[in-house]
Each structure stands twice: as structure tokens, then as C-alpha cells.
N, C-alpha and C positions, 0 to 999 in steps of 0.2 A: 221819387214817388211811385207807388205801385199803380198799375193800370186800373183805371176805374175808381180810384179812391184818392181823395185829397183831404188833408187835415193839417192843422197847425198854422202858424203865421196869422194871416188875416181871415182864414177860413175857420169859422166858429160853429159850434153845435155838435151834437152826437152823431148826426147822419153824415157819412163820409162818401157814400157811393155816388158816382156821377155817370150819367149816360155818355157814351162815346162822343157824340156831337158836342156835348157841353164841356168836355175836358179841356180843350184848347182855349175855350172862352174863359173858363175859370182861371186857367194858368195866365192868360193875357191880363185879365183884370186884377189878379192878385199881385202882379208886378207894377201896377199903376199906382203911383204915390197918392193920387186923389181918392183912391178907394180906401175906406177905413176898415170895412169888415165885409165878409161874404158869408151868407148863410145858405147852405145847400138844403133844398127841400126834398120831400119824398118823391119817388118815381111812380108814375101811373103807367102800368104796362097794359098790353092787350088792346090797344086802340088800333083802328084801321090804318093800314100802311099809308104813308104820305110823304111829302117832300119835307126835308129838313128846314126848319125856320126858327127865328127868334122873334118873339112878341115882347115888346118893351112897354111897360106901363110905369107911370110915376107914382111914387108913394111919398109920404111926407119926409121920410129920412133917406130917400134914395130912389132906386129903381127896382122894379120887379121884372125879372126875365122869365118867360115861359119858353123853354127850349124844347122843340119838337124833334125827336129822333125818328127813325123809320117806323117804329111801332110803340113808342113811349113818349111821355111828356114829363119834364121836370121843371119845377119852379126854383129859381135862385134869386135871392134878395141881395142887392148890392147897396151897401150903405156909403153914401158920399154926399158932399155938398156941391159937387161939380157935375150935376146931372147932364148938362149939355155936352160937356167934354167927353163923358163916358159914352153918351149916345153917338158922338162923332167917331169914337174909337170902334164902337160896334158897327157903324155904317161901313167904315173902312174894312173891318174884318169880314163882314158879311159879303161885301162886293168881291173881295179877294178870294173868298172860299165858296162862292156861288150859293149862299144861303139867303133865303127870303127874310127880310127884316120888316117887321110891322111895328110902327110907332104909334102908340095911343096917346 
């Protein structure tokens, strides 16, 4: 896979660019058998610098992740029936990688 882009497999849609802080998260979740599909959203650039974080919200068909990089935010939708299991994976990942995790 090229740096900053992901496509194929469980990753669907036309938008393939991923911010650096989200790359490993998408790679981790794409290997998870409980994840059915990943939809990569647009990137919002030019925001005030801040700490890297993952904000997780539930949606009917899975989870919505808002991943904050240094000066950008990207939404990634994770389609799954195992929301709690995916949240636990994200908790472990965020603790290990010193990322703030916000669960809504």
C-alpha cells in the first residue's frame, strides 16, 4: 500500500487518502474479521494544531471515527455488528500509541 492511501478489500468508496495518524488505525481495523466495511471520508485541513485523538460515535450500522491529526480531521465509518469489540480494540490501540480516545 502506498503511503497515505488505502483502497480495496474492506475499504470502499472513491476517496482513498488517509491522514497519517489514521493510517495504522485503518490498517488495524481492515484486518479485523468483525469489520465488514470501512468508508474513508474527506479530510478537513487547516484547523488549529492540537493533540492526536480518536472520537468514537455509534451509528446504526457501526461506528463513526473522527480522527484528529496535528492540523486536520478525518471521518472514517466502520461497518460492523460488533461495536463493543471494535471499541475495545481502539482502546488498546489508543493506550499503546498515546492517543486520546473519546467515546460518545
